[in-house]
N, C-alpha and C positions, 0 to 999 in steps of 0.2 A: 075295716077288721072287727069282727065280733068276737069279744073275749068274754068267758065265763071265768069269773074270778071269786075270790074269798075263800079260796080252799088251800092255802091261806092267805089271809090279807098281806103276810110279808112278802111271799113270791109274787103276788098280784103287783105290789106296788113296784118291785123291780121289773116285772114285765112292762108296765106302763112307763117306766123312766127309760129302759132300753130300747123299747120300740119307738118312742119319741126321738131319742137320742140317733138312732140308725135313719130314721125318716129325715131328720133336719142333715145328717151326714150326706145321705143320699142326694137330697133335694136342694139343699143349700138354704140360704137365708135364714129366715125364722119359721120355716116349715114344721108342722106336727102332724102327726098321725090323725086320719078320720076314723075314729073308733067309737065302737058302743060297748060299753062294758056293763054287765049283768053281775054284781057281787052277791053271792049267796051267803047265807049265815052257816059258817062252818060248823057251829054247835048243833044245828038241826040235821046237818050231813053225818056228822060223828055220832049223834044219837041213833041214827038209822042204822049205820054200818056197825058200828061196835056196840052199842048198849042193846038195840033191838035185833041185830044181825039180820036186818031186812033189806036185801039187795034191791027188791021191787021199790021200796020207798025211796032209796037213795038214787036209784035210776030215775024216778020221777021228778026229783030235785032238779038233775041235771037237763032233763027233757024240759021242763018248765022254764029254765033258764035259757036253753037253746031257743026256744020259741020266742021268747022276749027279745033277743038279740036280732032274730030272724025279723020280727015284727018291726023293729026298729030302723032296718034297712041294711043290716050286715050283708055282705057278699060271701063271705065264709067265717068259720069259727075256729078259735083257738081256745084250749082249755089251760088254764095256767097251773096244771096238777097232772103228774103223770099217771097215777093209779086211776083216776076217774076215767081216763080213756078206755078201760075195760067195758064202759058202757055206750062207746060211739057205735058198735055194730047194732045196738038196740034203738038207739035215739036217732040215728041218721036216716033210716027209712021213713021217719016220722016228720021231718022237715026237708025244705026244698034247696036249702045251701048245703055246701060240703064242709066237712071239718078238715083242718090241716093237723093231721094226726102227728103227735110229738115223737112217737116211736119210729114212724116213717122218715120224718126229717132227720132224726138221730142216726137211723140206719144209713141215710144217704151220705151223712157227714163221715161216719166210720168207714163206709166203702171208699169214699173219695180220698180218705187217708191211707187207703192200701192195706187196712187191717181186717183181720178174719175172727179174731177171738177176743172177748171183752168181757170183764166182770160187770155186774149190774147192782147198783146200790138203791134202795129206796124203801118204801114202806113194805109191810109182809105183802100185801097183794100184788104190788109190782114185781116182787121178787119171787113169789111162789106161783102166781097164776100164769097160763101160757100165753096171755094176750101180747105180751111185750116181747118174750123171746121169739114168738112165732112172726111177728113182723120183721124183727132183726135177721131171722132164718131166711126171709125172702130176699134179702140183701147179701146173702151168702156168708152170715156171721153167726158164730157158735156164742152162746152166752154161758158163763161161768157164774153160778149163783153162791153167795157166802153160805158158810154152814150154819146149823141151827143157833149156835151161840152168837155168831156174828149178825145174824138176821136179827136176833132179839136185841142186841146193843143198838144197831143201826135203826131199827124201827122206833124202839123205846126213846131215844134221843130226838127223833123226829117229832114224835107226839108231845114230849114233854118239855122239849127245850125249843127246837128251831122254829115251829110253827108258832110259838110265842115270842119270836125275836129275840131269843136267847142264844148266844154262841159263845162258847167258853173255849179256853185252850186245852183243857182236860179232854172236852169232846173232840176237838180237832185232832189230837194226838191219837184218841182212840180210833178215830176213822182212819187216819193215815196208817196206824198199824195193821188194820184189817185190809186196807187197800195193798200194802207190802206183801201180806200173805197170799192175796189173791193173784198178784203178779207171779209169786214163787209158785203158783198152781197152774200157771200158764196163760194168764191174762196179759194181752199186749197193751191194753188200756182200761180205764175204769169209766164206765157211764156213771155220771152223777144224776141217776135216774128219780129224783125227788127234787122239785123245783127250789127248795130252800137250800139243799145241800151246797150249790156253787156259792152261797152266801159265807158258809163255812170253811169249806176247802176252795182256796184259790190257787191259781197256776203257780204262784211265788211260792206255795206252801210244800211242793213236792215235785220230784223230778219224773214221777210217774206221769204219762199222757192220760188227760182227763177230756171227758166230753161233758160239758155244761148243757144239759137239756134246755135251761132257761135260754142261754144265749143263742143256742141253735135254733129253737123253736121261734123266738123273737127274730132273728134273721130271716128265716123262712117265711113268716108273717108279712114282714116288711117287703121281701121280695115280690111275695105274692100281690100284695095290695098294689105296689107300684107297677106291676106287669099288667093289673087289670085296669089301671087308671087310664 
């Protein structure tokens, strides 16, 4: 497994933990995952995306990381961040190993659950750009996007708190309120489309069906690695 992490370190640590737990569960003994991690500096990425609004520079950071794990011997790549997957179509042709796309893995999980309409939470680019809903559409899934005020709240809490490893009851309550409103608007379930959100919203916190993109992506990565072993 090749992993691009650091976006943020908080969810990257959870990826490493869950991938190894799943590997040990699957293989027994004290097995752990064979994994190559390239952890980028999130500040450099944020400076490019937010401060300079330079998507080309941000993409170059991801391309550099992808080439690093490829040189290290990885057979495929996972990115431990949802919104960074918007660069996959640009980066993939420049390397020789495939990406395991987080939206595709999530779409398979939603489809397997027999659901067709979901709400999507994440940072603004995940919620506003078509790269995620388009992949879900390929699985027969309609995506409901939060309204402007909800998007601002969700995005700001991710940037100001979650990626800094800050998880508060106040923010949890705010997210759960938005999720309830989204189900009232027709969502059968909610995709936690930022890999930090499942650390805030746990299954025990709500009766609303949720899809943790972290858990789904890690499971798909372990299955792919074991299939290739």
